[in-house]
C-alpha positions in Angstrom: 0.0 0.0 0.0 1.1 3.4 -0.9 0.7 6.2 1.7 0.2 9.6 0.1 1.2 12.9 1.6 -2.4 13.8 2.5 -2.9 10.6 4.4 0.4 11.2 6.2 -0.7 14.6 7.3 -4.1 13.2 8.4 -2.5 10.5 10.5 0.0 12.9 12.0 -2.8 15.2 13.1 -4.9 12.4 14.4 -2.1 11.0 16.6 -1.2 14.3 18.4 -3.6 14.9 21.3 -5.0 18.5 21.6 -3.2 20.6 24.2 -5.4 20.4 27.3 -5.5 23.5 29.5 -4.1 23.2 32.9 -6.5 23.0 35.8 -5.8 26.6 37.1 -6.4 28.3 33.8 -9.7 26.4 33.2 -10.9 27.3 36.7 -10.0 30.9 36.3 -11.6 31.2 32.9 -14.8 29.6 33.9 -15.0 31.8 37.0 -14.7 35.0 35.1 -17.3 33.8 32.6 -19.8 32.9 35.3 -23.1 34.7 34.8 -23.3 35.3 38.6 -20.0 37.0 38.7 -21.0 39.2 35.7 -24.3 40.2 37.3 -22.5 41.2 40.5 -19.9 43.1 38.5 -22.6 45.0 36.6 -24.4 45.8 39.9 -21.2 47.2 41.5 -20.6 49.4 38.4 -24.2 50.7 38.5 -24.0 51.4 42.2 -20.8 53.5 42.0 -21.9 55.3 38.8 -25.6 55.9 39.3 -27.0 55.0 42.7 -24.4 56.3 45.1 -24.1 59.8 43.6 -27.9 60.2 43.5 -28.2 59.2 47.1 -25.6 61.8 48.1 -27.3 64.5 46.1 -30.7 63.6 47.7 -29.1 63.8 51.2 -27.7 67.2 50.5 -31.0 68.5 49.2 -32.9 67.1 52.2 -30.4 68.9 54.5 -30.9 72.1 52.7 -34.7 71.8 52.9 -34.5 71.2 56.7 -32.2 74.2 57.1 -34.5 76.7 55.2 -35.0 80.0 56.9 -36.7 83.3 56.0 -34.9 85.2 53.3 -33.6 82.2 51.4 -34.3 82.1 47.6 -35.6 78.8 46.3 -36.8 77.3 43.1 -39.7 74.8 43.3 -39.9 71.5 41.4 -42.4 73.3 39.1 -40.0 76.0 38.3 -41.4 78.8 40.5 -38.8 81.2 41.9 -39.5 82.7 45.2 -38.3 84.1 48.5 -39.0 82.2 51.7 -41.1 84.3 54.1 -42.3 81.7 56.6 -41.1 78.2 57.5 -43.4 75.6 59.1 -42.8 71.9 60.0 -43.8 70.5 56.6 -44.4 73.6 54.4 -42.9 77.0 53.5 -44.5 80.2 52.3 -42.9 81.8 49.3 -43.2 85.4 48.1 -43.3 85.2 44.3 -44.4 88.8 43.6 -45.6 91.9 45.4 -48.5 90.9 47.6 -48.4 87.3 46.2 -47.5 84.5 48.7 -47.9 80.8 48.0 -47.5 77.9 50.5 -45.6 74.8 49.3 -44.6 71.5 50.8 -40.9 71.3 51.7 -40.7 68.3 49.4 -41.5 70.4 46.4 -38.5 72.6 46.8 -36.1 71.7 44.0 -33.2 74.1 44.6 -32.2 76.2 47.6 -30.3 79.4 47.1 -29.3 80.8 50.5 -29.0 84.5 51.3 -25.2 84.1 51.3 -25.2 82.7 47.8 -27.5 85.4 46.6 -25.3 88.2 48.1 -22.2 86.8 46.4 -23.9 86.7 43.0 -23.5 89.9 40.9 -26.7 92.0 40.8 -28.8 91.7 37.7 -29.1 94.9 35.7 -32.5 96.5 36.1 -34.5 97.7 33.2 -34.6 101.4 32.9 -37.7 103.2 31.8 -37.0 105.4 28.8 -38.7 108.7 28.8 -40.2 109.7 25.5 -40.2 113.3 24.6 
């Protein structure tokens, strides 16, 4: 029988066993590919990127709401700008215009601008009335 080159290559490949990975590499590879590990990793990333900063921001806003005092400027969640005139346990009264006062729940206060922050800001230019001759 005559053995051709192609049969020689086939037999050579069939006789050599495939390189088996060592036990440590196989264990590590399967551990990193585990769905449980991936889910935990995704949760940790979400916690540090989304959840934790939002909790810190909410704590800061709650502290500002509890420290409200008369004279502070605030912006409500609905976008109304006003000056705090009275603070109660669960609500605040805002002056939004001359002789216009509205009472809001403290939870609806979106941004607190204290008197100190308002004094540090440059004054806004007032509109001058032009006299027509």
